[in-house]
C-alpha positions in Angstrom: 12.8 1.0 11.1 15.4 -1.3 9.9 17.8 0.0 8.3 20.7 -2.2 5.6 24.3 -1.9 4.5 25.6 -2.2 1.0 29.0 -3.2 1.5 31.3 -3.2 -1.6 35.3 -3.0 -0.7 38.3 -4.1 -2.3 38.7 -2.0 -4.3 41.8 -0.9 -3.0 42.5 -3.6 -5.6 40.1 -1.9 -8.5 43.2 -0.7 -11.0 46.5 -2.1 -11.8 49.4 -0.2 -11.1 50.8 -0.3 -14.6 52.7 2.5 -16.9 49.9 4.7 -17.5 51.5 4.7 -21.1 51.6 0.8 -21.6 48.2 1.2 -21.6 46.2 1.8 -24.8 42.8 4.0 -24.9 41.2 6.2 -21.3 41.1 2.1 -19.3 43.2 0.2 -17.8 42.9 -4.1 -17.0 42.5 -4.8 -13.1 45.3 -7.3 -11.2 43.0 -8.4 -8.9 39.2 -9.3 -9.4 36.8 -6.8 -6.7 34.4 -8.2 -4.5 30.7 -6.8 -4.8 29.2 -7.5 -1.3 26.2 -7.0 0.1 25.5 -7.1 3.2 22.2 -6.5 5.7 23.3 -4.4 9.1 23.6 -7.8 11.0 26.3 -8.4 8.3 24.2 -11.3 6.8 24.5 -11.6 3.0 21.9 -10.2 0.8 20.9 -12.6 -2.2 19.5 -10.7 -5.6 21.0 -7.2 -5.0 21.5 -4.6 -7.8 24.5 -2.9 -8.3 24.4 -0.2 -11.0 27.9 2.0 -11.9 27.3 4.2 -13.6 30.3 7.3 -15.3 29.2 10.9 -12.7 28.3 13.0 -16.0 26.4 10.8 -16.6 22.5 11.4 -17.2 19.4 8.8 -18.9 19.1 9.8 -22.6 15.9 11.1 -24.1 16.6 9.7 -27.0 17.6 6.9 -24.8 20.7 5.7 -26.7 22.9 3.1 -25.1 25.1 3.9 -22.1 28.7 4.2 -22.1 30.4 2.1 -19.3 27.8 1.7 -17.3 27.8 -1.5 -15.9 24.9 -3.2 -14.3 25.9 -5.9 -11.3 23.9 -8.3 -9.1 24.8 -10.3 -6.2 24.7 -14.2 -5.6 22.8 -16.2 -3.1 25.8 -15.1 -1.0 25.7 -11.0 -1.4 28.7 -11.2 -4.3 29.5 -10.1 -7.1 33.1 -9.8 -9.2 34.0 -6.3 -11.0 36.7 -8.0 -12.7 38.3 -4.3 -14.6 36.5 -0.8 -14.7 37.1 1.5 -17.2 38.7 5.2 -14.9 37.2 8.4 -14.0 34.7 9.1 -11.3 31.8 6.7 -10.6 28.0 6.5 -9.4 27.6 3.5 -7.4 23.7 2.6 -6.7 23.1 0.0 -4.1 19.3 -1.5 -4.7 17.8 -4.3 -2.5 13.8 -4.7 -3.2 12.5 -1.0 -2.3 16.2 0.5 -0.4 18.1 1.9 -2.0 21.5 4.3 -1.3 24.4 6.0 -3.7 27.7 6.6 -2.5 30.1 8.4 -5.3 33.6 6.4 -5.8 36.7 7.6 -7.8 38.7 4.6 -9.1 41.5 5.9 -6.5 39.2 5.4 -3.3 38.0 2.4 -1.5 34.5 2.5 -0.3 33.5 1.9 3.3 29.3 1.7 2.9 27.1 2.5 1.2 23.7 2.6 3.8 20.7 1.3 2.2 16.5 2.8 3.3 13.9 3.0 1.9 13.7 5.6 -1.0 12.2 8.9 -1.7 10.9 10.9 -4.4 11.4 14.8 -6.2 8.3 16.7 -7.6 8.5 20.1 -8.7 7.3 22.3 -12.5 9.8 23.5 -15.4 9.1 27.5 -16.9 8.4 26.3 -20.4 7.5 27.7 -23.4 4.5 28.1 -25.0 5.4 26.2 -28.1 7.4 24.0 -25.9 4.6 20.2 -24.5 7.1 18.9 -22.2 10.5 19.0 -20.6 12.4 16.5 -19.1 14.3 15.6 -15.5 17.6 13.9 -14.9 19.8 13.3 -12.7 23.2 13.0 -13.3 24.8 9.7 -11.9 22.9 7.9 -11.6 19.3 5.5 -14.1 16.8 8.1 -13.9 14.5 10.3 -15.9 11.1 12.3 -16.3 9.1 13.2 -18.9 7.0 15.9 -17.8 3.3 16.3 -19.0 2.3 19.8 -20.9 2.5 22.1 -17.6 5.9 21.6 -16.5 4.8 19.0 -13.5 7.1 15.7 -13.0 7.4 13.6 -10.3 10.5 10.9 -9.6 9.7 8.1 -7.0 11.8 5.2 -6.0 14.9 7.6 -5.3 17.7 6.6 -3.6 18.1 9.1 -0.4 20.8 11.6 -0.2 21.9 14.9 -1.7 21.1 14.2 -6.5 22.3 16.8 -8.7 19.6 16.8 -11.3 19.5 19.0 -14.6 15.8 20.4 -16.2 16.1 20.2 -19.9 13.8 21.1 -22.4 14.9 20.2 -26.1 17.5 22.2 -26.7 18.4 24.0 -23.5 18.7 23.5 -19.6 16.7 25.3 -17.4 18.2 24.6 -14.8 21.1 22.6 -12.4 20.3 22.4 -8.6 21.5 19.5 -5.5 18.1 18.5 -4.6 17.9 16.7 -0.8 15.4 13.2 -1.5 14.4 12.3 2.5 12.9 8.5 3.6 9.6 7.9 2.3 9.1 11.4 1.4 8.4 13.2 -1.8 10.7 16.9 -1.5 9.2 19.7 -4.0 11.9 21.7 -5.3 9.1 23.9 -6.8 9.1 26.1 -10.7 12.7 25.4 -11.2 14.6 27.7 -14.3 13.8 31.5 -16.3 13.0 29.9 -20.1 14.9 31.4 -22.5 13.6 31.3 -26.3 15.1 28.3 -28.1 16.0 28.4 -31.6 13.9 26.1 -33.7 16.2 24.8 -35.1 17.3 23.4 -31.5 14.2 21.3 -31.5 15.6 17.7 -31.9 13.0 15.9 -34.7 12.4 13.0 -31.2 13.5 12.9 -28.6 11.1 11.0 -26.7 11.1 8.1 -24.1 8.9 4.7 -24.1 7.2 6.1 -21.3 4.6 9.0 -20.9 3.2 9.2 -17.8 5.0 9.7 -14.9 4.5 7.3 -11.8 3.3 9.5 -8.3 4.5 8.1 -4.7 1.3 7.4 -3.1 0.6 7.9 0.4 0.8 4.6 2.5 -3.0 2.8 2.2 -3.9 -0.1 4.3 -5.0 -2.3 2.5 -5.1 -4.9 5.1 -4.4 -5.6 8.9 -4.3 -8.9 11.1 -2.2 -9.1 15.6 1.0 -11.2 15.0 -0.7 -13.2 16.9 -3.5 -14.6 15.2 -0.9 -15.4 12.4 1.0 -18.0 15.2 -0.5 -21.5 15.9 0.4 -22.9 19.0 2.3 -25.8 17.7 4.7 -23.5 15.9 5.3 -22.4 19.9 8.0 -21.5 21.9 9.6 -19.8 19.2 12.7 -18.5 17.4 14.5 -15.4 17.1 12.0 -14.7 13.7 9.9 -17.2 12.7 7.9 -17.9 8.8 4.0 -17.4 9.4 1.6 -17.7 6.5 -0.7 -15.0 5.5 -4.0 -16.4 4.0 -6.4 -13.9 2.2 -9.6 -14.3 0.3 -12.3 -12.1 -1.5 -14.0 -12.1 2.1 -11.6 -10.0 3.8 -9.3 -8.5 0.6 -10.1 -6.9 -2.3 -8.1 -8.0 -4.8 -8.8 -5.2 -6.9 -6.5 -2.8 -5.4 -3.3 -5.2 -6.0 -0.9 -5.7 -9.2 -1.9 -8.7 -10.8 1.6 -10.4 -10.1 0.9 -8.8 -6.2 4.3 -7.2 -6.8 3.6 -4.3 -6.1 2.9 -4.1 -2.5 4.3 -4.0 0.9 4.1 -5.7 4.0 5.3 -4.1 7.3 4.2 -4.6 10.7 2.1 -1.0 11.9 5.0 1.2 13.8 5.6 1.8 9.9 9.6 1.1 10.6 9.7 -2.9 10.2 9.6 -4.1 6.8 8.6 -7.2 6.2 10.1 -10.2 3.4 7.9 -12.8 2.4 7.3 -15.0 -0.8 4.2 -15.2 -2.7 3.5 -18.5 -2.3 0.1 -18.5 -4.2 -1.8 -14.8 -5.3 -4.7 -15.0 -8.7 -6.7 -12.7 -8.2 -9.9 -14.0 -10.7 -9.5 -17.0 -7.6 -9.8 -14.5 -5.4 -6.5 -16.7 -3.5 -3.4 -14.5 -2.4 -0.6 -16.8 -0.2 1.7 -15.3 1.3 4.7 -16.2 3.3 6.1 -13.8 5.6 9.3 -13.6 8.1 7.9 -12.1 11.1 10.2 -11.0 14.5 10.1 -13.3 17.3 9.5 -10.1 19.0 6.2 -8.9 17.0 3.8 -11.7 18.3 2.4 -10.3 21.2 1.5 -6.9 20.1 2.5 -5.7 16.5 0.4 -5.5 13.4 1.2 -6.9 10.3 -0.1 -4.5 7.2 -0.1 -5.1 3.7 -0.1 -1.6 2.0 0.7 0.1 -1.4 4.3 0.2 -2.6 7.3 -1.0 -4.2 7.2 -5.0 -3.1 10.1 -6.7 -0.8 9.7 -9.9 -2.1 13.2 -11.6 -1.4 14.6 -15.5 -2.5 14.6 -16.5 0.9 13.1 -15.8 3.5 14.1 -18.8 5.8 18.1 -17.5 5.8 19.8 -17.8 8.9 16.9 -20.1 10.3 17.8 -23.5 11.6 16.9 -26.4 9.7 15.0 -27.9 12.4 13.0 -24.7 12.9 12.1 -24.2 9.6 11.2 -28.6 9.7 9.3 -27.7 12.8 7.5 -25.0 10.3 7.3 -26.4 7.3 6.7 -30.1 7.3 3.6 -32.6 8.4 5.1 -36.0 9.2 2.5 -39.3 9.5 2.1 -42.4 9.1 4.2 -45.0 11.2 2.2 -47.1 12.4 3.4 -47.5 15.3 0.3 -47.3 16.8 -0.7 -50.1 15.7 -4.2 -49.6 14.7 -4.9 -47.5 11.3 -4.5 -44.3 12.5 -2.9 -41.4 10.1 -0.9 -40.4 12.9 -1.2 -36.3 12.0 0.2 -34.5 14.6 -1.3 -32.2 17.1 -3.1 -30.1 16.8 -4.3 -31.4 13.6 -8.0 -34.0 13.9 -7.4 -37.8 14.5 -8.0 -39.4 11.6 -8.3 -43.2 10.0 -6.9 -45.1 6.7 -8.8 -46.7 4.6 -8.1 -49.0 2.3 -9.6 -49.6 -1.4 -8.8 -52.3 -4.0 -9.3 -53.5 -7.7 -12.7 -56.0 -7.2 -9.6 -58.6 -9.0 -6.6 -57.9 -6.2 -7.5 -60.7 -3.8 -6.4 -57.9 -1.6 -4.9 -58.5 2.5 -3.4 -55.7 4.5 -1.5 -56.3 7.7 0.0 -54.1 10.3 3.6 -55.9 10.5 7.9 -55.6 11.9 9.3 -53.7 9.1 12.4 -56.0 9.7 15.6 -54.8 9.9 17.3 -51.4 9.0 14.1 -49.9 9.3 12.6 -51.3 12.3 10.0 -51.2 14.0 5.8 -50.8 12.2 5.0 -51.2 9.0 1.8 -51.1 7.0 1.6 -54.4 4.1 -0.5 -54.8 1.7 -0.2 -58.2 -0.3 -2.9 -59.0 -3.6 -2.9 -60.7 -6.8 -0.8 -58.9 -9.8 -3.6 -60.0 -12.3 -5.5 -58.1 -14.6 -4.4 -54.2 -13.5 -5.2 -54.8 -10.0 -3.6 -51.8 -7.7 -4.6 -51.1 -4.2 -5.5 -48.5 -2.6 -3.5 -47.1 1.5 -5.1 -43.0 2.0 -6.0 -40.4 3.9 -8.9 -37.4 4.0 -8.1 -34.6 5.4 -9.9 -32.0 6.7 -12.0 -30.0 3.9 -10.3 -29.2 1.2 -7.1 -27.8 1.6 -4.7 -25.3 -0.6 -1.0 -27.2 -1.6 -0.3 -24.3 -3.3 3.1 -24.2 -0.7 3.8 -27.8 -1.1 6.9 -28.6 -2.4 7.7 -32.4 -2.4 6.7 -35.8 -0.2 9.0 -38.9 1.2 7.8 -41.7 1.4 9.8 -45.6 3.0 8.6 -48.8 0.7 9.4 -51.4 -0.2 8.3 -54.4 -2.2 7.3 -55.0 -5.9 5.3 -53.8 -9.3 4.6 -49.9 -9.2 4.4 -47.2 -6.3 2.2 -44.5 -7.6 1.5 -41.7 -4.9 -1.7 -38.9 -5.8 -2.7 -35.5 -4.3 -6.9 -36.2 -5.3 -9.5 -33.6 -5.7 -13.3 -35.3 -4.3 -16.4 -34.5 -3.5 -17.0 -31.6 -5.6 -18.8 -31.1 -9.2 -15.1 -31.4 -11.2 -12.8 -34.5 -9.5 -9.6 -35.0 -10.5 -6.2 -35.7 -9.0 -2.3 -35.0 -9.4 0.3 -38.2 -9.3 3.2 -40.1 -10.5 4.7 -42.9 -9.8 8.5 -45.2 -9.2 9.7 -48.7 -9.5 9.2 -50.8 -6.5 12.7 -52.6 -5.4 12.6 -55.2 -2.4 15.0 -53.6 0.1 13.2 -50.5 2.3 13.9 -47.1 0.2 12.7 -43.8 0.9 11.2 -42.3 -2.5 10.6 -38.6 -3.1 8.7 -37.0 -5.7 7.9 -33.1 -5.9 4.9 -31.0 -7.8 7.0 -30.8 -11.0 7.4 -34.6 -11.3 3.0 -35.0 -11.2 1.7 -35.9 -14.8 1.0 -32.7 -16.5 -2.6 -32.2 -17.2 -2.7 -33.2 -21.0 -1.5 -36.4 -19.9 -5.1 -38.0 -18.6 -4.5 -41.3 -17.7 -5.6 -42.8 -14.2 -8.0 -39.6 -14.1 -5.4 -37.4 -14.2 -5.8 -33.9 -14.1 -3.0 -31.9 -13.2 -0.9 -30.7 -10.3 -2.9 -26.3 -11.3 -5.9 -27.9 -10.6 -5.6 -30.0 -7.4 -3.8 -27.7 -5.4 -5.9 -25.5 -4.4 -8.6 -27.8 -2.8 -7.4 -30.9 -1.5 -9.2 -33.6 0.5 -7.6 -37.3 -0.8 -3.5 -38.1 -0.2 -3.1 -41.4 -1.5 -0.5 -44.1 -1.9 -1.0 -47.4 -5.2 1.0 -49.7 -5.7 0.0 -52.4 -8.8 1.5 -55.1 -11.1 3.0 -56.6 -7.9 2.0 -58.2 -5.7 3.7 -56.7 -1.8 3.5 -53.3 -1.0 4.8 -52.1 2.2 4.1 -48.5 3.1 5.8 -46.5 6.4 6.6 -43.0 7.7 5.4 -40.6 4.9 6.1 -36.6 4.8 5.1 -33.8 3.3 7.3 -31.0 3.0 6.2 -27.4 2.5 3.0 -28.2 3.6 2.4 -26.0 7.4 -0.1 -28.0 10.3 -2.2 -25.2 9.8 -2.5 -25.3 5.8 -4.2 -29.4 7.0 -6.9 -27.3 8.9 
């Protein structure tokens, strides 16, 4: 099992050494800002980890009243957050990173070593309810969790941090039980019947003791929704592999039942078949209505030969950066496609292996009087480049396009870089052709007579509401791109060289 560690350090300086008599109230200010740092077992920073800091005596109020002296902090991209002051007393510090959690007790004068975060666990049981009470509550001391029982007194709490927790079993006006319960990773601890009921007075029952949630969450047994050998997700062009690699998992209705998971796919866990290694992933595209699911998944290279990737129902283990720690050269290899260098002297698109060879096609308006050539690009670029010469009259335009093998999903597309020069306007388009409803997403920039690297992101495409030039917008074409096109218009000269698609892999263009 891959373990994650939350390190909270620097708390030695959390509280100042001032005379308490000089401080009003029950809090003191820190003289030094304290850094809370979240890292994994290898010392890598965990971005967007959550820190919940609660007084040890805290319980979630059944009236949903605000918590006094409670702090919720989140780490930045470096796994760090800062704590400038904290009231005196004893606290429970809980660390949360996706489906991994842990907690530790902290006193103001103590230094915390580390907090190990492991897969969550749960508890279940039953409260001994009287006939005139329809439900009870289970509170956890120092932790932000609360369960409401059903009419028979049954309750269940899942997604709990592992360790010995203090629970309070209560009904309106009375405490049925106080006890310590061990929460174990990936297990639901059944604590049995709690409390010997003592009949409360009618006046002890609050008029309003409800919280927004009336249902009791359930911990589900692992249910494998889909599995595939990791080797099937690794193409030959991706080798040799780095210590970790990023593969793309593509789902459609022929292999996956989309009805079993949430609309945003936030309730699934990706793991290796040994059920111990949880895999971080990024949701590229998930649309239940269209039965499209695309995930980028980080896997260890050691898993490629014999392990199986599984999708199971869980709490989600999405991370913001699946590329963290992977060299830029490896990321570039796995998530970009370079072509269009024209060094062969012919109209071959120049897609890298194992993509099939394709030829550029050229089109122009009737009045363009187009002439094309592959010429020397001249310094400082050197080598060869494609050139359009055309007449700039009556809205003339020219186009060079690259056909793809089929309608490709460009959901992971980030940007495109094109070297170009000339006069007039340069336009780039992703086109959806040869379908019942054709469309394109395009953008443009002014050309200069000096070589320039033009970069267009998906955010640069015209909105769908702007229908000029047969534009239908990015969301319309992203799932079914058939052609890549480069236009020139309102000018007389266009040079094109070296094109790179970023966020797109060779497998996306198959």
